[in-house]
C-alpha angles and dihedrals in degrees: 000000000000123000128187125241089251092064121092096270111170110224137141115280095251090054092045089057091057093045093051090057095045129086093202128105121249127215128240085254087094094047095064102023096068137056106214114260111248108223135180135184118231121224093237100051140024092230119119114228127199118235115239119260141091118289108240134183117267106234117208118218092222123064114255113243132198136267107234098207092056093052092045092053092048091050091053092050090047090055090054091054093047091057089066089069121076091221138006144186120225125191129177109220127191128179129184091232127003131189108201118194100347092196128129113277112247087224104044106017091229126121111256143156111277116255125187109264092225107029099034095223129121114263140172115233117235090232090059091053091048092049092049094048093045092049091048094052092047090052096043100042123050115239091357092152090062095050118103097228090053093051092046092050100044101024128222133268121274090241090064095080096164093059111098097205101077117172121015128262098223120090114205113203124201109260122229132185111281100224112334141008140191128202113206133187117251132178139223127194115193107194100198103049096152090051093054095042093050090048092236100318091110115058118239104247134171093246091071116105120231117244116221122210131172130220139165126260130187105251124210094330126156116224125190110224113200127187119187113218118208125209098270093056100042092104092060097048093112091049091051090047092051094051093043090058091048091048094053096044102039106024104029135205129265129009133337094019089153089071096043105273115136096013110136118249090181132024122176130179106230098166095115093046092052091046090055090049091051091046090052091048090051092050092049090049092051092048090051091050091049091051091049090050091049091051091050090048092049090050090051093048092049089064094053126091114265096257093050090048089053092050090052092050091050091050091053096052116121134187092263118125092241092054092046092051091048091050091057095049124022098018093043091054092050092047090054088050095053104024092095089062095040116019091184087078090065090046092054094049092048091051091050092052092045090054102042109015121080094171115126099181121147092246092051092049089055090054091050091052093050092051093047089059089070093056 
């Protein structure tokens, strides 16, 4: 959901100053990530002072839903990046509840679901997907880290100078919601707060009071996970696909997977569907380029003298039915009109018919005879 700077977006005063000078749009990230600064003016000065107290996230009562145009634009850009890879794997992944990131916000200091800093939508970083898949393979397959295909796919560290494999041959793209998303409030209730805060110095006893805190999770949202596969790892695509499915279903993405968050409730292989979409996009792009070239060529020809235009049209004729039909009507009439000035026009048209036309009709024979008179 995108809101303009003129809307009542609650942000710290130093951020508001930047927003007021900017013409850009700001995401709903700001709307729920900040509690509005309470300010007051003193009688003695015009300065605005902040009231004491910790800055906390402002939690909306209603779930935050997506902005379709933003997601559509990101999907189009993602397709452009995918085309740089010779092959790819695409999986649709859906979890009941997903905690992405789970790190303190750089603005508020509170734990929150990660939103894209520009688009303001939840997303899964490519590095998280890579870490999950690598961990899954190492757990599921004995000595995987020592196998050549694994080292080729995931690469080796820069400190391992003797290893010939170098960087990996899998490209992990950031994953965005496929068509819609919902952020929903959830709650956690640690019972032994003093024990955790004292790092074990205070014993966890039953007389401690639980501390409730709220946070957002991504609710029932489908993400498209895409892994680009470079040439050296094409032969292990099916292996990668198998372990990716296991990783999403049995290991889970994001935080608190041990209690069920981030475990897939639905995983679908959509590689073929996305390949067909990209193929169709490429064909449409090529058709558009051809049309643009044709328009440019027609503009160029329009500036030429009539005889030169006719030569150019004869040179561009193909064996297609439309070109053949045009050569027997419009082009034939124009050749008759100008052949007395330039007999080579008649010669070109005769050669074209001799090469591509097998018709021996009476009308066609008459046309041949008329053109031969100019030679």
